[in-house]
C-alpha positions as CSV (number, residue, x, y, z in Angstrom):
1,M,-38.2,5.6,-2.1
2,T,-34.5,6.1,-2.5
3,T,-32.8,4.0,-5.2
4,Y,-29.2,2.9,-4.8
5,D,-26.7,1.2,-7.1
6,L,-26.3,-1.7,-4.8
7,I,-27.7,-2.9,-1.5
8,I,-26.1,-5.6,0.6
9,K,-28.8,-7.1,2.9
10,N,-28.9,-9.2,6.0
11,G,-25.1,-9.4,6.5
12,K,-23.1,-9.5,9.7
13,I,-21.2,-6.2,9.3
14,V,-17.8,-6.2,10.9
15,T,-15.9,-3.1,11.8
16,A,-12.9,-2.5,14.1
17,E,-15.5,-1.7,16.9
18,S,-18.4,-4.2,16.4
19,V,-20.2,-6.9,14.6
20,I,-23.8,-6.0,13.8
21,Q,-26.6,-7.5,11.6
22,G,-27.7,-5.1,8.9
23,D,-27.9,-3.7,5.4
24,I,-25.5,-1.4,3.4
25,A,-26.6,1.0,0.7
26,I,-24.1,2.0,-2.0
27,K,-24.3,4.7,-4.6
28,D,-21.6,6.3,-6.8
29,G,-18.9,4.2,-5.3
30,K,-19.7,5.3,-1.7
31,I,-21.5,3.8,1.3
32,Q,-24.6,5.9,1.7
33,E,-26.3,4.3,4.6
34,V,-25.7,1.4,7.1
35,S,-28.9,0.3,8.8
36,Q,-30.4,-2.6,10.6
37,S,-33.2,-2.6,8.1
38,L,-33.1,-0.5,4.9
39,E,-36.3,0.5,3.1
40,A,-35.0,1.2,-0.3
41,S,-34.5,-0.2,-3.8
42,A,-31.4,-0.8,-5.8
43,E,-30.2,-1.8,-9.3
44,R,-28.7,-4.9,-7.6
45,V,-29.3,-6.5,-4.2
46,I,-26.9,-9.0,-2.7
47,D,-28.4,-11.2,0.0
48,A,-25.6,-11.7,2.6
49,E,-27.8,-13.8,5.0
50,G,-25.4,-16.0,7.0
51,L,-22.3,-14.2,5.6
52,H,-19.9,-11.6,7.2
53,V,-19.3,-8.3,5.5
54,L,-15.8,-6.8,6.1
55,P,-14.0,-3.7,4.9
56,G,-11.8,-4.8,2.0
57,L,-8.2,-5.6,3.0
58,I,-5.6,-2.9,2.3
59,D,-2.4,-4.8,1.6
60,T,0.3,-2.3,2.3
61,H,3.2,-4.4,1.1
62,V,3.2,-6.1,-2.3
63,H,5.8,-6.5,-5.1
64,F,4.0,-6.5,-8.5
65,N,7.2,-5.9,-10.5
66,E,5.6,-3.8,-13.2
67,P,6.9,-2.3,-15.4
68,G,9.9,-4.3,-16.5
69,R,9.6,-7.6,-14.6
70,T,6.0,-8.7,-15.5
71,E,7.4,-12.2,-16.1
72,W,7.5,-12.3,-12.2
73,E,4.0,-11.1,-11.6
74,G,2.4,-7.9,-13.0
75,I,-0.4,-5.6,-11.9
76,A,-3.1,-7.5,-13.8
77,T,-2.5,-10.8,-12.2
78,G,-1.4,-9.4,-8.9
79,S,-4.5,-7.2,-8.4
80,R,-6.8,-10.1,-9.4
81,S,-5.2,-12.3,-6.8
82,L,-5.8,-9.6,-4.2
83,A,-9.5,-9.3,-5.2
84,A,-9.9,-13.0,-5.0
85,G,-8.6,-12.8,-1.4
86,G,-10.9,-10.0,-0.3
87,A,-8.4,-7.2,-0.7
88,T,-9.5,-3.9,-2.3
89,S,-6.3,-1.8,-2.2
90,F,-2.6,-2.4,-2.4
91,F,0.6,-0.4,-1.8
92,D,3.2,-1.5,-4.4
93,M,6.9,-1.5,-3.4
94,P,9.4,0.6,-5.4
95,L,11.9,-2.2,-6.2
96,N,11.6,-5.2,-8.5
97,S,10.1,-3.1,-11.3
98,T,12.4,-1.8,-13.9
99,P,12.9,1.1,-13.6
100,P,12.4,1.3,-9.8
101,T,10.2,3.9,-8.4
102,I,12.9,6.4,-7.3
103,N,11.8,9.5,-9.2
104,K,8.6,11.0,-10.7
105,E,9.2,9.8,-14.2
106,N,9.4,6.2,-13.0
107,L,6.3,6.7,-10.7
108,D,4.3,7.9,-13.7
109,L,5.2,4.7,-15.6
110,K,3.9,2.6,-12.8
111,K,0.7,4.7,-12.4
112,A,-0.1,4.3,-16.1
113,C,0.3,0.5,-15.8
114,A,-2.0,0.4,-12.8
115,D,-4.7,2.7,-14.3
116,E,-4.9,0.3,-17.3
117,K,-4.7,-3.0,-15.5
118,S,-5.6,-3.0,-11.8
119,V,-9.0,-4.2,-10.6
120,V,-8.4,-2.9,-7.1
121,N,-7.2,0.5,-5.8
122,P,-3.5,1.1,-6.4
123,Y,-1.1,3.1,-4.2
124,F,2.7,3.3,-4.5
125,W,5.7,3.5,-2.3
126,G,8.7,5.6,-3.4
127,G,12.2,4.3,-2.9
128,L,15.0,5.8,-0.8
129,V,18.3,4.9,-2.3
130,P,21.7,6.6,-2.1
131,E,21.3,8.5,-5.4
132,N,17.8,10.0,-5.0
133,I,17.5,12.1,-1.9
134,A,16.9,15.2,-4.1
135,D,13.9,13.4,-5.7
136,L,12.0,12.5,-2.5
137,K,10.0,15.7,-2.2
138,E,8.7,15.5,-5.8
139,L,7.8,11.9,-5.3
140,H,5.8,12.9,-2.2
141,E,4.1,15.7,-4.0
142,N,3.0,13.2,-6.7
143,G,1.3,10.9,-4.3
144,V,3.6,8.2,-3.0
145,I,2.2,6.7,0.2
146,G,5.7,6.9,1.9
147,F,9.2,5.7,1.2
148,K,10.9,2.3,1.5
149,A,14.6,1.7,2.2
150,F,16.6,-1.5,2.6
151,M,19.2,-1.5,5.4
152,S,20.7,-4.7,3.8
153,P,21.0,-5.6,0.1
154,S,17.7,-5.8,-1.6
155,G,18.7,-8.5,-4.1
156,I,17.8,-6.1,-6.9
157,A,20.8,-4.6,-8.8
158,D,19.1,-1.3,-9.6
159,F,17.7,-0.7,-6.1
160,N,20.7,-0.1,-3.8
161,H,20.5,-0.5,0.0
162,V,21.2,2.6,2.1
163,D,24.3,3.2,4.2
164,D,23.9,4.9,7.5
165,E,24.7,8.4,6.1
166,T,22.2,8.1,3.3
167,I,19.4,6.8,5.6
168,F,20.0,9.6,8.1
169,K,20.0,12.3,5.4
170,G,17.0,10.7,3.8
171,M,15.0,10.6,7.0
172,K,15.7,14.3,7.7
173,E,14.4,15.1,4.2
174,I,11.3,12.9,4.6
175,A,10.6,14.4,8.0
176,S,10.8,17.9,6.5
177,F,7.6,17.3,4.4
178,G,5.8,15.1,6.9
179,S,6.0,11.7,5.2
180,L,7.3,8.4,6.6
181,L,9.9,5.8,6.0
182,A,9.4,2.1,5.9
183,V,12.4,-0.1,6.4
184,H,13.6,-3.6,5.7
185,A,15.6,-4.0,8.9
186,E,18.3,-6.6,8.8
187,S,22.0,-6.0,9.6
188,T,24.2,-6.3,6.5
189,V,27.3,-7.0,8.6
190,I,25.7,-9.8,10.7
191,C,23.9,-11.5,7.8
192,D,26.8,-11.3,5.3
193,Q,29.4,-12.5,7.8
194,L,27.3,-15.4,9.0
195,A,26.3,-16.4,5.5
196,E,29.9,-16.4,4.4
197,E,31.0,-18.6,7.3
198,K,28.2,-21.1,6.7
199,Q,28.9,-21.5,3.0
200,K,32.7,-21.8,3.6
201,Q,31.9,-24.7,5.9
202,G,29.5,-26.3,3.4
203,K,26.6,-25.7,5.6
204,T,23.7,-24.8,3.2
205,S,20.6,-26.4,4.7
206,A,17.3,-24.6,5.4
207,R,18.3,-24.3,9.1
208,D,21.8,-23.0,8.1
209,F,20.1,-20.3,6.0
210,V,17.8,-19.3,8.8
211,E,20.7,-19.2,11.3
212,S,22.6,-16.9,8.9
213,R,19.8,-14.3,9.3
214,P,19.2,-14.5,13.0
215,I,16.6,-12.4,15.0
216,I,19.4,-10.4,16.5
217,S,20.2,-9.1,13.0
218,E,16.7,-7.6,12.9
219,I,17.0,-6.3,16.4
220,E,20.3,-4.5,15.7
221,A,19.0,-2.8,12.6
222,V,15.7,-1.8,14.3
223,R,17.6,-0.3,17.3
224,R,19.8,1.7,14.9
225,I,17.0,3.0,12.8
226,I,15.0,4.0,15.9
227,S,17.9,6.1,17.1
228,Y,17.9,7.8,13.7
229,A,14.2,8.4,14.0
230,E,14.7,10.0,17.4
231,A,17.4,12.2,16.0
232,T,15.6,13.3,12.8
233,G,11.9,13.2,13.9
234,C,11.1,11.0,11.0
235,K,8.0,8.8,11.2
236,L,9.0,5.2,10.9
237,H,7.4,1.9,9.8
238,V,9.2,-1.4,10.3
239,V,8.0,-4.0,7.8
240,H,7.9,-7.8,8.1
241,A,9.0,-8.3,11.7
242,S,9.6,-12.0,12.1
243,S,9.7,-12.2,15.9
244,K,8.1,-10.7,19.0
245,K,11.6,-9.9,20.2
246,V,11.7,-7.3,17.4
247,V,8.3,-6.1,18.2
248,D,9.3,-5.6,21.8
249,I,12.0,-3.1,20.8
250,I,9.5,-1.2,18.8
251,T,7.0,-1.2,21.7
252,E,9.6,0.2,24.0
253,A,10.3,3.0,21.5
254,K,6.5,3.8,21.2
255,Q,6.3,4.1,24.9
256,R,8.9,6.8,25.0
257,G,7.2,8.7,22.2
258,V,8.9,7.6,19.0
259,D,6.5,7.8,16.0
260,I,6.9,4.2,14.9
261,T,4.7,1.4,13.7
262,V,5.3,-2.3,12.8
263,E,4.0,-4.9,10.4
264,T,4.2,-8.6,10.4
265,C,3.1,-11.0,7.7
266,P,0.9,-14.1,7.3
267,H,3.8,-16.4,6.6
268,Y,5.4,-15.6,10.0
269,L,2.0,-16.4,11.6
270,S,1.4,-19.7,9.9
271,M,4.7,-21.4,9.0
272,T,8.0,-22.3,10.6
273,V,11.5,-23.5,9.6
274,K,10.1,-27.0,9.2
275,D,7.9,-25.7,6.4
276,L,11.0,-24.2,4.8
277,E,12.7,-27.6,5.0
278,E,9.6,-29.4,3.5
279,K,8.5,-26.9,0.9
280,G,11.9,-25.7,-0.2
281,G,12.2,-22.5,-2.2
282,L,8.5,-21.7,-2.1
283,A,8.8,-20.9,1.6
284,K,12.1,-19.0,1.4
285,C,11.9,-15.3,2.4
286,C,13.9,-12.6,4.2
287,P,13.8,-12.3,7.1
288,P,13.4,-16.1,7.2
289,L,10.7,-18.2,8.8
290,R,11.3,-18.9,12.5
291,D,10.6,-21.7,15.0
292,E,7.1,-22.5,16.4
293,N,7.6,-20.6,19.6
294,E,8.2,-17.4,17.6
295,V,4.9,-17.9,15.7
296,E,3.0,-18.2,19.0
297,D,4.8,-15.2,20.4
298,L,3.8,-13.1,17.4
299,W,0.1,-14.1,17.9
300,A,0.4,-13.0,21.5
301,A,1.8,-9.6,20.3
302,I,-1.2,-9.2,18.0
303,A,-3.6,-10.0,20.8
304,N,-1.9,-7.5,23.0
305,G,-2.2,-4.7,20.4
306,E,1.6,-4.5,19.8
307,I,1.4,-5.0,16.0
308,N,-0.2,-2.4,13.8
309,V,-0.6,-3.9,10.4
310,I,-0.7,-7.3,8.7
311,A,0.5,-7.3,5.1
312,S,1.3,-10.1,2.7
313,D,4.8,-9.0,1.5
314,H,3.8,-10.8,-1.7
315,S,7.1,-11.2,-3.5
316,P,6.7,-13.7,-6.4
317,A,9.1,-15.1,-8.9
318,P,9.0,-17.8,-11.6
319,A,9.2,-21.4,-10.4
320,S,12.7,-21.7,-11.9
321,M,13.9,-19.0,-9.4
322,K,12.2,-20.8,-6.4
323,T,13.8,-24.2,-7.0
324,I,16.3,-25.2,-4.3
325,T,18.1,-28.5,-4.3
326,D,20.6,-28.6,-1.5
327,N,21.8,-25.0,-1.1
328,Y,19.3,-22.7,0.6
329,F,21.5,-19.7,0.0
330,E,20.5,-20.0,-3.7
331,G,17.0,-19.2,-5.1
332,W,14.8,-16.1,-4.8
333,G,13.7,-15.2,-1.3
334,G,10.0,-14.2,-1.5
335,I,6.6,-15.6,-0.6
336,S,3.7,-15.7,-3.0
337,G,0.8,-15.0,-0.7
338,A,-1.3,-11.9,-1.5
339,Q,-4.4,-14.0,-2.2
340,S,-4.3,-15.8,1.2
341,T,-3.9,-13.1,3.9
342,L,-7.5,-13.1,5.0
343,N,-7.7,-16.9,4.9
344,I,-4.7,-17.2,7.3
345,M,-6.0,-14.5,9.6
346,L,-9.4,-16.2,9.8
347,T,-8.1,-19.8,10.1
348,E,-5.0,-19.3,12.2
349,G,-6.3,-16.2,14.1
350,H,-10.0,-16.3,14.5
351,F,-10.8,-20.0,14.5
352,K,-7.6,-21.4,16.0
353,R,-6.7,-18.7,18.5
354,N,-10.0,-16.9,19.1
355,L,-8.8,-13.6,17.6
356,P,-11.9,-11.3,17.3
357,L,-13.1,-10.5,13.8
358,E,-12.9,-6.8,14.9
359,K,-9.2,-7.2,15.5
360,I,-8.6,-8.7,12.1
361,V,-10.4,-5.8,10.5
362,E,-8.4,-3.4,12.5
363,L,-5.1,-4.9,11.4
364,T,-5.9,-5.4,7.7
365,A,-8.1,-2.4,6.9
366,T,-8.7,0.2,9.6
367,N,-5.2,0.7,10.8
368,P,-3.6,0.7,7.3
369,A,-6.1,3.4,6.2
370,K,-5.4,5.5,9.3
371,L,-1.7,5.1,9.4
372,F,-1.2,6.0,5.7
373,G,-3.8,8.7,5.3
374,L,-6.6,7.0,3.4
375,A,-9.3,9.1,4.9
376,N,-12.4,7.3,3.3
377,K,-11.2,3.7,3.5
378,G,-10.8,0.9,6.0
379,S,-14.3,0.9,7.5
380,I,-18.0,0.3,6.7
381,E,-19.6,3.6,7.5
382,A,-21.7,6.2,5.6
383,G,-19.4,8.4,3.5
384,Y,-16.7,5.8,3.2
385,D,-15.6,4.2,-0.1
386,A,-17.6,1.0,-0.9
387,D,-14.6,-1.3,-0.6
388,I,-16.0,-4.5,0.8
389,A,-15.4,-8.3,1.2
390,I,-18.2,-10.7,1.8
391,V,-17.1,-13.9,3.4
392,D,-18.6,-17.2,4.4
393,L,-17.0,-18.2,7.7
394,N,-18.7,-21.6,7.6
395,E,-17.1,-22.7,4.3
396,S,-13.8,-24.6,4.4
397,F,-11.6,-25.3,1.4
398,E,-8.2,-26.7,0.5
399,L,-6.1,-24.2,-1.5
400,K,-5.0,-25.7,-4.8
401,N,-2.6,-24.3,-7.4
402,E,-5.4,-23.8,-9.9
403,D,-7.3,-21.6,-7.4
404,L,-4.5,-19.0,-7.6
405,F,-4.7,-15.9,-9.8
406,Y,-1.0,-15.2,-9.7
407,R,1.0,-15.3,-12.9
408,H,2.8,-18.3,-11.5
409,Q,0.4,-20.6,-9.7
410,H,2.5,-21.6,-6.8
411,S,2.5,-20.7,-3.1
412,P,3.7,-22.3,0.1
413,Y,0.0,-22.1,1.3
414,V,-1.1,-24.6,-1.4
415,G,-2.4,-27.7,0.3
416,M,-3.5,-25.9,3.4
417,T,-7.1,-26.1,4.5
418,F,-8.7,-22.8,5.3
419,K,-12.0,-21.9,7.0
420,G,-13.6,-18.8,5.7
421,K,-14.1,-18.3,2.0
422,V,-14.3,-15.0,0.2
423,K,-17.5,-15.0,-1.9
424,T,-17.7,-11.4,-3.2
425,T,-15.3,-8.5,-3.4
426,I,-16.5,-5.0,-4.1
427,V,-14.2,-2.1,-5.1
428,N,-15.6,1.5,-5.1
429,G,-19.1,0.1,-5.3
430,E,-18.4,-2.3,-8.2
431,V,-18.4,-6.1,-7.9
432,V,-15.0,-7.3,-9.1
433,F,-14.9,-10.9,-7.8
434,E,-17.7,-13.4,-7.3
435,N,-18.4,-17.1,-7.8
436,D,-14.6,-17.7,-7.8
437,E,-14.2,-15.5,-10.9
438,I,-12.9,-12.0,-11.6
439,V,-15.8,-10.0,-13.1
440,S,-14.2,-6.6,-13.5
441,D,-14.5,-4.8,-16.8
442,K,-10.7,-5.0,-16.9
443,T,-10.6,-8.7,-17.2
444,T,-9.9,-8.4,-20.9
445,V,-6.7,-6.4,-20.3
446,A,-3.7,-8.2,-21.6
447,Q,-1.6,-9.7,-18.8
């Protein structure tokens, strides 16, 4: 009889194609067999009777801020929060860390931090900034997942946004070696002019802040970057689209052959401007939260297959930076949410709007793996890496601050009631989270 390292028995196994009852055999970090009934032994058996077994989430958009700004988050706490939320891989953005990931030397620093501290699989974006076009190829050759550029100011002094000439030249370079560019697409001109007008008039409410970064700002920037993609042949990925109106522009481009994909985030699928008014700085982000009709339209776009990826855009900061009194133009714009992506997709998507579990897996695991070239991740199949989340869809819970694994235990999702609780997270065949605790052998690493 074959002996495995781990067998998961009697679970409802979810892939992008189906939900089946069965067993999963794991050895040496890989899924060896998926069967309706395994006749084998293992060093450990997990009985998943009544539970759903999903591919671990691949969060393609997080800001863990290490090295250099670990007082904001850090890889130790950030990766633990992901594991607690059923995520098994992350793509860390190139800004917010000091130094930013804009050359090989800085990438090596970040890799060393992750090797020491991460309890899930780490991947890294490289940055495209005005001064580093000559460094892009070397970054690519050293394993960055792709490149990230800001079409408007990033808010970080040492990560400059790109002017049109820089982004065009950068896209030509990126296309030459077959990588892709992810963009934060908001119009600097529109946002800066509107923000200046609002503040001169003393209009600094939550609604004023949102109106200073309107949907048309995203649309203008997306249209512009699509034209550059058509001219250069560069593969393009638009992050954190806040409106279906933005997605529609991207869908039109896809239909005429542009190689472009789009991401949205859980906060745009679960909160509105009213939440920004009520929760203050905890719910401030850029692009900002929109009105309720935009939330529903985004869910419709998901159901129609128009959105490729759901990612958290986890962008944490200390509470002192998230405190807003009466001026919403002040305070850091970023949502702490990496731990709650699956909870929101299940509660708001599956239970509230009948989104199939298969679609959730497609958006959070299978598509990210395919789009970014992770050949052995994103599905539960023989030969794939054993990155798995085991979830009880019958269990409901209210999220509390003390449940969070972030360095700073705050989030706009605190106080929400979720249905569907992560019970166990497995990374490369090793259990890293169970019984509400991180159990990785890296738990003793200094944070």
